[in-house]
C-alpha positions as CSV (number, residue, x, y, z in Angstrom):
1,X,13.7,11.5,-7.2
2,X,15.9,14.5,-6.3
3,X,18.4,14.1,-3.7
4,X,17.0,17.0,-1.6
5,X,13.9,14.9,-1.0
6,X,15.8,11.8,0.1
7,X,17.4,13.8,2.9
8,X,13.9,13.8,4.5
9,X,13.4,10.2,4.3
10,X,16.3,9.0,6.4
11,X,14.6,9.1,9.9
12,X,15.4,7.8,13.3
13,X,13.6,4.8,14.8
14,X,12.7,6.8,17.8
15,X,10.8,9.3,15.6
16,X,9.2,6.7,13.6
17,X,8.0,4.9,16.7
18,X,5.8,8.0,17.2
19,X,3.6,7.6,14.0
20,X,0.1,7.9,14.5
21,X,-1.2,5.1,12.2
22,X,-4.8,5.5,10.8
23,X,-7.4,3.8,12.9
24,X,-8.0,0.8,10.8
25,X,-7.2,-2.7,11.5
26,X,-5.3,-5.0,8.9
27,X,-8.4,-7.1,8.6
28,X,-10.4,-4.0,7.4
29,X,-7.7,-3.6,4.6
30,X,-7.6,-7.1,3.4
31,X,-10.9,-8.6,4.6
32,X,-14.4,-7.1,4.9
33,X,-15.7,-4.7,2.4
34,X,-15.0,-1.2,3.4
35,X,-17.7,1.4,4.1
36,X,-15.9,4.0,2.0
37,X,-13.6,3.8,-1.1
38,X,-10.5,2.5,0.6
39,X,-7.6,2.7,-2.0
40,X,-5.5,-0.2,-0.7
41,X,-7.0,-3.5,-2.2
42,X,-4.2,-6.2,-1.5
43,X,-0.5,-6.9,-1.9
44,X,1.3,-9.5,-4.0
45,X,4.8,-10.7,-3.2
46,X,7.8,-12.3,-4.9
47,X,11.0,-13.2,-3.1
48,X,13.2,-11.4,-5.8
49,X,12.9,-9.6,-9.2
50,X,12.8,-12.3,-11.9
51,X,15.2,-12.5,-14.8
52,X,12.2,-13.0,-17.2
53,X,9.1,-13.7,-15.2
54,X,8.0,-15.1,-11.9
55,X,4.7,-16.2,-10.3
56,X,3.5,-13.9,-7.6
57,X,1.9,-14.9,-4.3
58,X,-0.4,-13.0,-1.9
59,X,1.8,-11.1,0.7
60,X,-0.3,-12.4,3.5
61,X,1.3,-15.8,2.9
62,X,4.8,-14.4,4.1
63,X,5.5,-16.6,7.2
64,X,7.9,-14.5,9.0
65,X,9.4,-10.8,8.8
66,X,13.1,-10.2,8.6
67,X,14.6,-8.8,11.8
68,X,17.8,-7.9,10.1
69,X,16.0,-4.6,9.1
70,X,16.2,-3.4,12.7
71,X,20.1,-3.1,12.3
72,X,20.2,-2.3,8.7
73,X,18.2,0.5,6.8
74,X,15.8,-0.3,4.0
75,X,16.0,0.8,0.5
76,X,12.6,0.8,-1.3
77,X,12.7,1.2,-5.1
78,X,10.0,1.6,-7.7
79,X,10.5,-0.8,-10.5
80,X,7.2,-0.6,-12.4
81,X,3.5,-0.1,-12.1
82,X,0.7,2.1,-13.4
83,X,-3.0,2.4,-13.8
84,X,-5.2,-0.4,-15.0
85,X,-6.0,-0.2,-18.7
86,X,-9.6,1.0,-18.1
87,X,-8.4,3.9,-16.2
88,X,-5.5,5.1,-18.1
89,X,-7.3,7.9,-20.0
90,X,-9.2,9.1,-17.0
91,X,-8.4,12.2,-14.8
92,X,-6.9,11.5,-11.4
93,X,-4.9,8.6,-10.6
94,X,-3.1,6.8,-7.7
95,X,-0.2,7.5,-5.4
96,X,2.1,5.6,-3.0
97,X,4.1,7.8,-0.5
98,X,6.2,7.0,2.5
99,X,5.1,8.5,5.8
100,X,7.5,11.2,7.4
101,X,8.4,11.3,11.1
102,X,5.7,14.1,11.5
103,X,3.1,11.7,10.0
104,X,2.8,13.6,6.8
105,X,3.1,11.6,3.5
106,X,6.1,12.6,1.3
107,X,5.6,12.6,-2.3
108,X,7.3,9.5,-3.9
109,X,5.4,7.7,-6.7
110,X,2.1,8.4,-8.6
111,X,0.4,7.3,-11.7
112,X,-1.9,9.4,-13.8
113,X,-3.2,9.6,-17.4
114,X,0.2,10.9,-18.5
115,X,2.0,7.9,-17.3
116,X,3.9,6.8,-14.3
117,X,7.7,6.8,-13.3
118,X,9.4,3.2,-13.3
119,X,12.5,4.3,-11.2
120,X,13.5,6.2,-8.0
121,X,14.3,5.0,-4.5
122,X,14.2,6.0,-0.9
123,X,16.1,4.9,2.3
124,X,13.9,4.2,5.4
125,X,14.7,2.9,8.9
126,X,12.1,0.4,10.0
127,X,11.1,0.2,13.7
128,X,10.3,-2.9,15.8
129,X,6.9,-1.5,16.6
130,X,5.8,-0.1,13.3
131,X,8.1,-1.5,10.5
132,X,7.5,1.0,7.7
133,X,4.3,2.6,6.7
134,X,3.1,4.2,3.4
135,X,0.2,6.3,2.3
136,X,-1.8,4.7,-0.6
137,X,-4.1,7.2,-2.3
138,X,-6.9,7.3,-4.8
139,X,-6.3,10.8,-6.2
140,X,-9.6,10.9,-8.0
141,X,-11.8,10.1,-4.9
142,X,-9.3,11.9,-2.5
143,X,-9.4,8.9,-0.2
144,X,-6.3,7.2,1.5
145,X,-5.4,3.9,3.2
146,X,-2.3,3.1,5.3
147,X,-0.1,0.2,4.2
148,X,2.3,-1.1,6.9
149,X,5.0,-3.6,6.2
150,X,5.7,-4.9,9.7
151,X,8.3,-6.7,11.7
152,X,5.9,-8.2,14.2
153,X,4.8,-11.8,14.0
154,X,1.2,-10.8,13.8
155,X,1.9,-8.2,10.9
156,X,0.2,-8.6,7.7
157,X,1.9,-8.2,5.3
158,X,5.4,-8.7,7.0
159,X,8.5,-6.9,5.9
160,X,11.0,-9.0,4.0
161,X,13.5,-8.5,1.2
162,X,11.7,-9.0,-2.1
163,X,9.1,-7.4,-4.4
164,X,5.7,-6.2,-3.3
165,X,3.0,-5.4,-5.8
166,X,0.4,-3.0,-4.2
167,X,-3.0,-3.1,-5.8
168,X,-4.9,0.2,-5.6
169,X,-8.7,0.7,-6.0
170,X,-9.8,3.4,-8.3
171,X,-13.5,2.4,-8.4
172,X,-15.9,0.7,-6.0
173,X,-16.2,-2.2,-8.5
174,X,-12.5,-2.9,-8.2
175,X,-11.9,-6.3,-6.2
176,X,-8.7,-7.5,-4.7
177,X,-6.9,-9.7,-7.1
178,X,-5.7,-13.2,-6.3
179,X,-1.9,-12.4,-6.9
180,X,-1.1,-16.1,-7.2
181,X,-2.9,-16.1,-10.5
182,X,-0.6,-13.5,-12.0
183,X,3.1,-13.2,-12.9
184,X,5.7,-10.4,-12.8
185,X,7.4,-10.0,-16.1
186,X,10.6,-8.2,-16.9
187,X,9.9,-5.5,-19.8
188,X,13.2,-3.9,-20.3
189,X,14.2,-1.9,-17.3
190,X,10.8,-2.1,-15.7
191,X,8.5,-4.8,-14.4
192,X,4.9,-5.4,-15.2
193,X,1.9,-7.5,-14.3
194,X,0.3,-8.5,-17.7
195,X,-3.5,-8.2,-17.7
196,X,-3.6,-6.8,-14.0
197,X,-7.2,-5.9,-13.5
198,X,-6.4,-3.0,-11.1
199,X,-3.9,-0.2,-10.9
200,X,-0.7,-1.3,-9.0
201,X,2.8,-0.3,-8.0
202,X,6.0,-2.6,-8.1
203,X,8.1,-2.0,-5.0
204,X,11.6,-3.6,-4.6
205,X,12.8,-3.9,-0.9
206,X,16.3,-4.6,0.0
207,X,19.0,-3.6,2.6
208,X,20.2,-0.2,2.1
209,X,23.9,-0.9,3.1
């Protein structure tokens, strides 16, 4: 990512608190079947990047958020991901973008039939009320979901240091994986989820300073 874009991603908690988050509950994201093709399927989690491999869990099982993020900026890095094997040659693709202070998603990561980047990072400042929010897009169907990593006890999923694997729906037949059945595996400088049945992105979250 070019440094000129990063400058737009360092925003104040005051501005971030004004986000107009899409009118959908967390239960609609992870529970009942949506009435339209919602891109966000589910989120896996691992406390740290593995040296070789590590078993994922479902991010909904994170017991508590990390309030340290209220006093320290958050750095999010792309460490892997791509489209499911069955979609790799198709037009369209998937994307995950942070949401700017004005409520507009800013380009960060996408995967299409030509591939997907495995590096890049941004710095964000979480807020007590909203945590950090991202736009999850199905580029083929032109649909969008909002992913919020929150700092409230009722947030699902909660914001902590670690690795989040975001599953993205490209087709109505895609179903949310049980991430506890999959491993995150180091493959050189990137990380992959072997045999992942859906498109996904690997996001590493840490303190920025």
